[in-house]
N, C-alpha and C positions, 0 to 999 in steps of 0.2 A: 420547898421549891416549885416554882410552877415549870412542867415542862416547857419545851419548843413546838411549837407546832411544825411536822413533817413538810420538807421541801415539798413545793407544787410540783407536780409531773415534769413542765416544761423545763424545770433546771437541769434533773436528769439528763434531757434531751439536751440542753444546751452543755454538759460537761462531755457529753460522748460526742458532740462535735468538737469543740475546742480539740479534743483528742484527733479530730479525723485529719487528715494530711490532706485533704481539697480545703479545708476551712484553712489550716495554714497556709496555704497558698496563696488562697484568696487575700489573707491579711498581711502577707507580705506585697503586693503588687503594689506599687506605686500609686493608685487609684483603682483601688477597690471597689468591686462590686458592692450595693448596698440594698440590703431586701426591705422591706417596710415591716415585717414581722417574720415570726418565725416559718409558718409555711411557705412563704415564700422563697424566704432562706433555704431553706430543702429542696423547695423546686427549683433552685439555681447550680446548685451543686448538683445533683444530677445532669442539667441538661449541660453543664459546663465540667461533665465528665467528658473528659478528651482521651480516654483509652478505652478499651473494652479486652481485660486484661486474656482472657481465652484467646481471642482474633489474635491479638498480639503475639502471641506465643505460638501460636499456628504460623503465622507468616516469618515468625522468625526462622522456625524448624525450616519451614520451606527454603527460603533465603538460604538457610545453612545449606542444604543437600543439594541446591542450583550451584552452589559455591565449594562443591566437597570434590577435592583431588583423585583420581586415581587412586594413588600411591596410599591415602590413608582410608578406613571405614567406615570414617565419618567427616563433617563440615567443619570449620571454624565456627567458635563460639561466639552467639550475638546477645551483644545488650543492647536495651532501649535505654534510653537516656532519662526518662522523667516518669517514675522513678526507676531507680538503675537496676533491673530483675534480668539476673542473663540467665539465659538460654543452652544449657550444656548440650549437644548433639546426643540425643537417646534418650531423653530424659523425658519421663512422662509429665503429661501437663495436670497432675494431682496437686499439686501446691494452693492451699485456697488463695491464693493470690492471682491464680488464675482461673477461678470460678466465674460463668459469665454471669452478670450482673441481672437480674432482670428489670425491665423500663429503664436500662439505660439510652441513651441516643447519643448517637456521635451528634459533632457539628458538623454541619457542611459546608466548609471550606475548603481551601484547594492549600492547603500546607501541606509537606512532604509527614512522612512516616520515617522522622532519622533515628537510624539504626547504628550504632557502634560495633560492628566486626571486629575482635580484637585475633590478634594471632596467639599460636598456640601456648608461647610462651606470655601472651598477657601484658606483653611491653610496648606494643606498638598497632594501636588502634585504626582499625579502618572506617570511616564514614560514610553508612550507606543510607543514600537519599531515595527512598521508595516513594512512585509516584509524586515526583515534584513540581507542584505547580510552574506556568511557564515563566511568571515573573518570576522566581528564584532560580528557574535553569537559566533565565536569561543575565540575573544578577553573577553566575556562576563563570558564566562563558565570558562576560565581560570580564572578571577578574582572574580568569585562571585559563584562558585560551586567548596567547597573544594574536594580533590582530581580526577579533571580535570586534563590532562597532554596531551602535545604534541608530539606525537611520530618521533622518524626519519624517517619516510615515510610521516609523514605531516597530519596523522589520528588524531580523536581525542578520546580521550580514557578515559571513564569516571567509575567511580566504581560503582557496580549495587545498591547502594544505598538501599534501604527497601526493595526491591522485586529485585531477585536475574532470576527471570523466569517469565513466562507469566503466570496469575493467570487463574488458571480452574474452570468452572459452575461458572461465575458472569457476563454473559450474560444479564441483565435482560430487558425484552421489555415489554413496556404500554400496557396494554391489553383494547382495548375498542371495541366497537361495528363498527366502522367505518373501522378499520385496522385489528381486529382480524381474518376477513376470510380467510384463506389458510397460517396463519401463523403456523409453526412446534412447536404443543405441546405438552407435554409429555413425554415418555419413549426412549432416545436416542436424541433428541432435548437437542440443547446449551441452550434455550431459556427460562428463567427465569418468569414466568407472574408477572407483580406489576404492583397496578393503579397508574392513572394518578397523585393524591394527593401523593404519595410515590415519583412519580416521582418529582415533585414540591419541595418538602424538597430535596432531590437530589441537584437539580437545585441551589435553594435558597443558600445551605453551598458554594457549588462549587463558585457560583457569588461572593457572599460576602468574602469568603479565595481571591481570586479574586481580589477583591478591594480592599483588605488592602496591596498589595502588593507594594514595592516600585517601580518594574520595572513589567511590562507586556508583552510581545512579544504574536503577531497577526500575522498570515499568511494565506493569500489571495490565495489561488489556484485553479486548476479545478482537479475532475478527469475525466479524458479522453482526449485522444488526437485529436478526429474528433469532431463531432459533436452532436454526443450521449455523452454529458457531464453535469457534476455538479459543480456548484460553492461552493468549501468547505472555511469555515475558522475555523482556529482552534485560539482559548485562552490560551494561558499557562504560568507558571512565572518562566519556566526554560529555559534557553537559548540552552540546550542538545534537548530539547523538540521540540523546533524551527527548529532545523538543521532535526529532522526527520521527523518535517513535511514535511521539504523543499523538501524529496526524497518523501514521500509518495506521494506529489502533483504534477502535473506539473505548474510551476510556472508562474507566467502569464508577458510578454510584459507590457511596460510603458503604453501602450495604452487600453493593455487591462485590467491593475490594475486600469487605470481611469475611462473605462465604468466598472467597474466592481460590483457595487453596492451593493442590498442586497445579501446575499448568500442563495445559497439553502439549507444549512448543516451548521450548527456549534457546533462545537467541542469543549467542554469546560473541561481544561485539569488542576485539582488541587488533583492531586494524591498526594502531601504531605500530604493532609488534607483527613482524614478519616471518611468513609459514617457512616451512624447512625444505629449501629447494631442491634438498637432495631426495626428498620423496619422486617415489614415480611420478605421481599424478600431478604436481607443480612443475610449471613452466617457469612459474617466476616466481616472487615474493608476494602475490596477492592468492587467495584462497577464499573461497565461498564452499564449503563443504556441510554436507547435509547427510544426516542417518535417519533414516526413515524409520528404522527401529528404535534406536533411542530417542527417537523425537528430539532430535537438536539440531542446531544450526551452527555452526563458528566459522567468523569472519577475521580472516589475516590480512594485513598486508596492505590495506586500503581505507582510507581515508573517506574515502565518496559515499553519503548516506543512502545513495542510490543503490549502491551495490548491496548493503543492510537490506534497502525493502526487497531488491529483487529475489534476493534468500530466503527473503518469507513469502514472498510472490512463488514461486517456484514449490513450499512448502505446500502450501495451500492449494497451488493447484494439483497437488498427489491426493493430497487429503480430501476437498470435496468433490471430485467424481466419486473417489474408493466409498462415499458415503451416500452417492446417489443423486449429488445434487450438481450438475454439470456447473464452470465457472468460466468468463470472460475476461477478455481485457478490455475493456468497451467502456465509454460515458452513456450514464443511464440520466432521463430526464423525461418529465410527468406534467401534464398540462392540467388543463384545469378542473376538466372531465373526468381526472384519475388517470388517462390514458397514458402510458409510458412508453416508451420508445429506449434500442439500444442502438449506439454508435461505435461501429466496432474499425478500428485501424488510427493511427496513430498524426496521419495528415490534417490537422483542419478540426481532429474532435473536439478538441476544450475549447475551442471558438466557435463550436454550433450549437454544444449543447448547452440546455438553460437559457437561451433565450428569450427574448419577449417576456408572454406570461409563464413559459414554464418554469420549473423549477428543478433543481439538479440534486440529484440523489446522489450520482459519483461519476469520479473520473479514475479509474485502477481495475480492480479487480469485481468483478460484477459475481455476484454465484444465482441461479438460477432452480428455485424449487417447487416444491408443489403448491405450495400458496402465494408462488409471485416473485419479483427478484428483490434482491436488498446487495448492498456494497458490504463489501467485504472490509475497507478499512475506513479508518474516519476520515483521511483527508486528501487531499490531492497534490500531485507532483508534475509540475511543470518544467519547460524548459521555454527560453526567451532570450533575445538579442541582447544590445546594451540596455538596459533597463531604464525605464523612462523617466522613474521618481516617483514623489508620494503620487497618491489620488488617481492611481492608472489602473486600478482593479482589486480585485480581490485578492492577490499576491502581493499587497504591499502594506498591510495593517500589523498590528499587535499579534504577536502569535505567529508570524511569518518568518522560516528561514531560509536568506539567500545565502548560495552555497555560491563560491569563485565571485564574491562582490565585494566591493569597497566601499566604502561610506566614508571621506576623507574631508578636507574643508570643511570650512565653518557652516555651510549647508547643510551640509551629512546627507545629500544626494545620493544614493547607491550604483554603482555603473561600475564596469568590467576590473576586474583587479589585475588582470594582467592579458590584455589583448591579444597579445601575440599566442600565448598558450591557454588561454581560457575565453575561448572565442563565445560562448554560453553562460549564463546567469541559470544555474535550477532554483526554483523556486519550491519548497514543501510546505504546506498549509491547509489548517482544519477546515473541512466544509462548513463548519457554522460561518466562516468569514465571508462566503459566498454571498452576494446579495440577496439571490431567489433562489433558497435553498430547501429541500424538505426533509425535516426530522420527525420522526425516525427515517432515514435510508433506506426504507421497504416501500414495494409498491406491488399492484397487480400486475400478472401475467402483461408483458407488452403488445402492444399491438402491429407495430412495427419495427423492423432489422435494418438498420443503414448500414452497409459495409463503405467505407471511405477508401479511395484507390489512387495515387498520384501517379498518373500514368505518362509515365517520360517522353512515350512514342505518341503522344499524341490522338490515337486513332479512337479510343473509347468517347462513347456521346459522354452527355451530361450525367446523364441519369437514365437507367435501366430496372427493368422489374425484373423477377426471378423468380421462376419456379422453385419449389423446395430444394430440386435435385439440382438446379443451379445453383442456389445458397450454398448447397452441403459443395458443391466443386471449387466455388469460389472462395469460401471460408477455409476450405483446406489445402487451397494453393496461399492466399493471404498474398493476393500482388498488389504493390507497392513500390516506391521508390528506395533506392541505397539511401540509408543517410547522409548529409554533409555536413552533420550537426557540427565536426571539427575541423571539418577539410574547409569550413568556408565558399562562399557562393561562385567563387570563381573556378570550380570543379564543376561540369554538368552533372549531375544526380543519372544513375541507371537502374534502369529496371533490377527488380529483386523479389524473392518471394519469402513470404516469412510464416511458415502455416498457423492458423487460426488466429494470425496478425499479434503474436506474442511468441514465436519462437525461441527468445531469450531465455525463458524460465519453466516452457514444457519439460514436464516428469514423465508423463504418460506419451502414446506415441499419438500425433496427431488426430488419427483414427476413431481414437477414444472422446474426443471432444465430440467431434463431427458426429459421430454416431449416436450421440447424446443430442445433439441438436437437433437432427433431422427430422426423431418422432413428437419432437418438443411444437417446432413448426407446424406439423401437422395439428398435433393434440388443441394447440389455441387459436389457429387459425390466421397465426401472423405471417404478416407480408414481408417478404425481404426486396431488399432494393442496392444496386449499385451505383454509387455516385462518384464519378472523376471529378480529382480536384486537383487535376495536372494541368497538363498543356492540351492545346487546341489547335489545330490549322498548320503543325509541325511538331518535331519530337521537340526536348528541350535542348533550348540553342537558336533554333531556328521557327519555334510556332510562338505562342503569348500563353503565357500563364491565363487560368481560368478567373475571371473575376470572383473575391468573395463574398461580393455582394449576389451573382449570379447564383452559387453555390448555397448563401444563404435563401434565398428564392426557393432552390430547388428542396433544400429540408424543409424550409416552410410548407412549401407544395404536399409535399410526403404527409408531412405530422398531420395537416388538415385535411385528408384527404381528397383533397383538389385532382391527385391523380388516380384515384380507386376505377374511374371507369374510361377515361382516358385512352383516348384513340391510339394505337401502338402500332408501330412497322419494326418489323424483324429485319435485322442486319447480315448480313451475309458473312459465312465462314464464323464470324460469335458467335450467330446464334440466338443473342440479345434481343428481346423488345423495348424500344424504346419509343416515350410518347412523342405525339407528332409536336406539341406544344407545352408549354410548362408558365403559366404565370410568372411575370418578373424576369424571365429568361427570352432575352435576343432570337426571332425565328432564325435566324442561319444557324444558330451556336446548336440549334437540334439537327442538323445535318452537317455531320463532323467529317462526311467527305468533302460536302460542297467547301468547308473553311480553309482546306488545302490549295495551296495554288496549282498541284498537279496530281489528278486523281491517280495518275498512276504507280508515283509514291505512295499515296497513302496505300494504294492495295497491296504496296511491297510491304509497309510498315505493319498493316492488322496480320498479312501471312507469317511475317517474323513476330507478332507478339503472341500468336498460336504456336508459333514453332517452339516458342520461351515457355507457354502454360505446357505444352505436348514432355518437354525436356524436364521440366520440376516435377510433373505428376509420377515420370519413372521414379525418381527419388523416393516419394511415399508411398511405392511397392506397392502390399496389398490391405494398406490401410492398417497394419497391426494385426490383422485378424478380426477385428472389430466390426465387417462388414460380411455378407455372404458374396460368395461368387457374382451373381446376377446383380446384387443391387452395387456393387462397386462398377462393371459394366454401365450399368443406367446414370451411375454419378460422372464417369467418363465423359457418357457419350454426350452429357447434356454442357460438356465445356466445349470451348473452341476446337473445332476440326481443320486440321492438317489435310490441305489438299496435295495427295501422293503425284497429282499428275505434275 
């Protein structure tokens, strides 16, 4: 009897392929992928492999640890959905199913890593969406958040919810011996001291609330575009909060997400659940609590994404200077020759940065390291009045979050949700939507530092060149106008001081940031300027506001080096040196005293401003101990001088 020849080697491979789960999944699809030969099929199976088992196990372990309650020694169980492998806390990844497969390649798509987080009884699973893409977050917001609308321009409009604006005076920082040295406490500080026990009560409150939600959204990202960056995890229960977090952070690539590991900072956003009002540090149901030792941030009682962003900025404003890299709340752009510029101040910053041929790097927190500057955020956060609709700028396209906006009617044109209670629309969007952006958001050392101040007294010149000591003085002072965002235009703005132009979230004493700015100015030869975006010819209500076109001309002259060799005149009392003329600015505006109908009234106004600066300087005390006494005296002498006579 003749024996049959042995089967060819390719048939044995086919049998193993038929037993492969990936092959069965391909065969079960309605439109399966087809290969011309066996080698192409094997290649397709490797490229369509959707999971790196070891990386998935690590992600599940990290997420479970983030959601761990203080009452238990381990976090909830995590189960991946396809195929269903269950991660049990404290189990080592020794199973063959979790061994890393060499040569595996993850698909470059934006799908969320969907995990099922089961309760201890295993009866009620909670779906966790890990780094969901923008489209998926849109779908969930429209489905699960009442009042959410898709605008005609592609933005997502959400109502203000329980909070119409950022909540002032709720930033609490844990005070303990290991971290309290150098923290800014006392008058003028945004930091409310709290003990670790009260923080843990807030944390437990937030984690318990999040663990009871049917859906959780976890966003892992980086704070920073350079080597100086932190790994940040945001845990929230609302899709639009996750969308805002995607703009706050630099979204990692697939390879970076696989190697993300444990975060350096975890932010728990349980804003729909109130804080404990009986706690000694809580004056209301809203709370933003930061523990520098645990590297955790808890948001309770406020639905405003700006509060989540403010808490993150507070954590970063502590972490970066502690690592030797100063950070500033500024806009940063770059010219065609690679010349970067920093713009500090909130009045007109967004409108002045990235104009013309210049490219925008950042409009938020900016870190300044040994190699240059880089953005710490992945997007921008701006405030506008009644939204003007589609096609109005970068803040109205797909991926934009409009808070406090409504998009009713057939046209779906965004407008104010409630003009009586929400006079502004807040827009959050990634930097990639800016028409002229700079990717990655990093540049070399800036050549110019522009401080924008809104002078409500109308006595400052349109522009003044600052010495290094003057730059530190005005940076420490942060002179501008009191925000009238929630008050409307009927109330005249008043002079205000915000140290470092970002006192709402400074954790260190302002002197630390100023002490890091001073040597950087001298080391890199950067020129500092003071630009007045406020009034001229009189104070607010009597004078005229500077024309935005003139301010743009001033900034353009600075960035084009047209003022480097300009003829300067020194102003009395203030000690500022201003150019006699600026291209594009009418000559009469360069004489601030001549713009006033009464010269003596101008002199009174300039003396009043000098007195306000002196009063504010007393609040700063000794600069937090970051300056020598002679340095501090030299900086104080560089500011306006009050005439004792």
